[in-house]
ZALUMTI-255113 format. One record per residue (C-alpha): residue in one letter; y, x, z. Coordinates in pm, whole numbers, plus 32768, in hexadecimal, padded with zeros to 4 digits. Each point is the difference from the previous one (the first is absolute). Layout:
<rs>
AYXZ...
</rs>
This chain:
<rs>
M7656B8A5430BL8067816C7FE9D80797FCA7E9DD80FD7EF7805FE814080C97FDED80DA7EDE8077S7F4B7FDC814DP80A580838140I7FC9816B805CH7FFE80BC8146P814380BE804FL7F3F81457FD4F7FFD7FB07E8CA816C7F957FEDG80BB80C47EF7A7EC280617F4BP8033807C7E9BS7FDA7EEB7EFFS7F6080DD7EF9T7EAF7FA67F6EE7F7F81578063F80507FC9816FR7F6D7EA08003K7EBC808D7F72L800281128106R80357F09811CK7EF17F167F85R7F0D81217FDAI803D807F8162V7FE57EA28093R7EC17FBA7F3BE7F5B81478064T80607FCB816DR7F6B7EA37FFCE7EC180897F61A7FD681078110I80467F048116E7EFF7F0E7F74K7EF881007F9BY7FF580A28157G80277EC280CCM813D806880B2I807F7EA58058E7FB27F4F8145R80B87EB77FDEG810B7FDE810BA7FED816F8064R812980E4803DW802A81497F46L80BF81328074V809480897EBCC804F81708033L8147806C7F62S805781717FDFG81297FD77F19G7F4E809B7ED7K7FD27F607EAAD7E9C7F92804ES804C7F488143Y812D7F4F7F65T7F227F8D7EE0L7EF77F8B80F7L80FD7F3E80D0A809D7F567ED2V7EBA7F9C7F5AL7F657F768141H81377F318043E7FFE7F877E97L7E977F8D8023K804E7F56814CW813C7F627F70R7F307F647EECG7EF47F8080EEL7EF880FA7F92L7FE580C88143P7FC07F218131V80518102810BD8131805A80D1L80A6814A7FABL80AD80E780F7A809E81397F6EC7FF2813180E2N809D81577FEFL7F8F810D80F0D811880FD802BQ7F45813B806DG813480CB8050Q7FF480D67EC9P813E80CA7FCDG80F47F5D7F12F7F587EAB7FF8P810D7EFC7FADA7FB27F0D811BT80EE7EEC7F91V7F8D7FDB7E95L7ECB7F2B8035P80847F1A8116E81357FB07F32F7F327FC37EC6L7F067F1E80AFE81147F3980AAR80AE7FD07EB3M7EBD7F8E7F5BG7FAC7F0F811BV7EB280AC803BP7F667FE0815EH7FD481618083R7FD080EC8121I8094815E8011E7F4C80E580F3Y80758157806ER7EFD80FB8079D804E81737FF6T7EAC80757F8AY80A781127F34S804A80CC813BI7E987FD98071V7F80807B7EB2K80EE812A8003E7F8B805A815EK7E8A7FDA7FC2V7FD7808B7E9FP8006817E7FE7E810380A17F20G7F8E800A7E97R7F077EE28027T80397EAE7F61Y80817ED580C4C7F5D7EE67F3FA7EB87FC980B9L80987FE1815BC81347F4A7F80S7F307EF97F51R7F217FCB8131L81307FC880DDR809A7F187EFDR7EBF7F3B7FDBG7FDA7FD88178N81627F7B8022L7FD57F107EDBY7EBF7F788098R80B37FCF814CI81227F4C7F59A7F107F227F3AR7F527F978142E81497FBF80B3E80777F277EDFG7EBC7F3C7FE0C7FAE80907EA9S7E9C80137F82A804280FB7EE9V80CE81387FC4I807680037E95L8044814F7F58G80AC80547EB8H7F0180F37F71H7FD37FC97E89R7EF880567EFDD807681687FD5D7FFD803F8179I7E967F8E8008L7FA180E27EDCE80B5812D8092T7F527FCD814EF7EB17FF27F4EF803D81507F59M808F80958142N7EBA7FA480ADL7F3580807EDAF80AF81507FE4H80558047816CG7F2C7F1880D8G7EAD801C7F56R7FCB7E887FF7L80227ED87F16A80FE7F2180ACA81517F617FBAM80E57F0080A2P7F4A7EB1800EP80CE7ECD7F9FK7F8D7F5D8145L7F64808C813CL7FC87FA1816AN809380E98106E7F1F80B580F4E80497F078115G7F977EE57F19D81307F248044L80E580507ED8F7FDD800F7E89V80B4810D7F3BC804E7F857EA0R8096809B7EC7P80647EE47F15L809680F27F01A7EAB80A07FC6F80057F9F7E8EV817180507FC3A806881457F56E80FA80E280B1Q80D980077EC9D80207E86800BC806B800D816FE810981007FAER80857F427ED3F80097EBC80C6A80AE80868139R810580BF7F39A80447ED97F19M803B7F2A8136N80E6810C808EY7F587FFD8152P808E810580F6I7EE680FC7FDFI7FE080FF811AP7F80815A7F9AC7E9E804D8071D80358175804AL80B17FD9814DC7F1280B880E9G7FE881447F3BS7E847FF78012Q7F3F80D47F07E7ED87F117FF3G80727F8F7EAAL7F9A81477F5CQ7E907FA37FD5R80577E9A7FA4M810480787F08Q7EFE80DF7F5DV7F1A7ED57FD6K81207F2B7F7FQ8059810A7EFEL7E9480137F94L7FF07E877FCFD815180057F4CG7F7781037F0EW7EC97F337FB7E80D37EC87FD2S80F280AB7F10R7EE280807F27N7F357EBF8016P80DA7ED18051G7F477F0380D3R7F25810680A9R80757F9D815EQ7F967E977FCCV7EAA806E7F7FM7FCE80DD8132F806C7EE880E7R7F047F157F5DA7EF581028053L804C7FCF8172M7FA37E937FCDN7EC080517F43V7F3580DF80EAR7E8E80457FC0P7F68808F8140S7EB6804A7F4FH80B980F17F19L809F80C98119C7F5D80E38104D80327F53814ES7EA87FB48091D80A27F3A811BL80977F167EFFF7ED37FE57F1CD7E958024806BF7F7F80F67EFBA7EC0803A80C5A7FA07E927FD6L800980107E85M7EA87FAE7F76R7F7680367EA6Q7F717ED67F47A7E93800B7FA0A7FBE808B7EA6P7FEC7EEB7EFBD7EB07F8A7F85R7FBE80CA7EC4E7F567ED47F5CN813B7F2D8026F80F181207FC1S806D7F6D7EB1E807D7ECA80B7I80EB80D680D4V808580FD7F05P80DB7F767EE8K7F6280227EACL809181007F14R80957F8E7EBBD7F2880347ECBR808381057F0FD805B7F847EA2
</rs>
């Protein structure tokens, strides 16, 4: 179905490059998004999703791919795009509403000046991100409830998940990342990341090829990015020396062996029991025979 180039497309894909390279890129992103949605059981048939749109390359890619899947009958949920304008200085407030209107995408634009709250509460020299993200999350949950949505959909991709893992490893002292799907603390909303398998580079190539009106992500002047940028540079170095290293590391997050870590709350080491020693008379039946020398 996705390979039928003559079939109708959603307006978000109108004007897409006709090159073979771009078609392969699009198909790969759509395929990987479908795989994540199916693997982590994100779909509740007939549900409504609040698709969070920041104006960055990742959220544009998310919006386009979800609407493509819905357009082709592969995503049986309603989609409502949402941008939360947090009052950050210089934010171009008209870009997203005009884009969404032009694309015919159902949407809600919400203004909440959380930026002033963060500036007031966070001491000079400290980073804004923790408080800013809590305020953003609380508003998105509220909007989702008001709109009858059962899930908040975020545009975090594979590289975001990896970077968060290493941020937690290096600075948080724990093994944790961004889960592709989680239930909020109140238990009434899912938080899903359908781009969990998609590489950041593919999001960037896609959004720029589509000429979406990308909004810069450095509007608040926060310095939180320093630690994350260090991790990103580290991963970039590994990837340049060993292409494919990011994908190998991501696969490791899907192949966890609790018995080979050190968390006694996760694995009951104290309950490990030795097997009885084998009967010496029948030992030859247990141990493979050695080959005879010539």
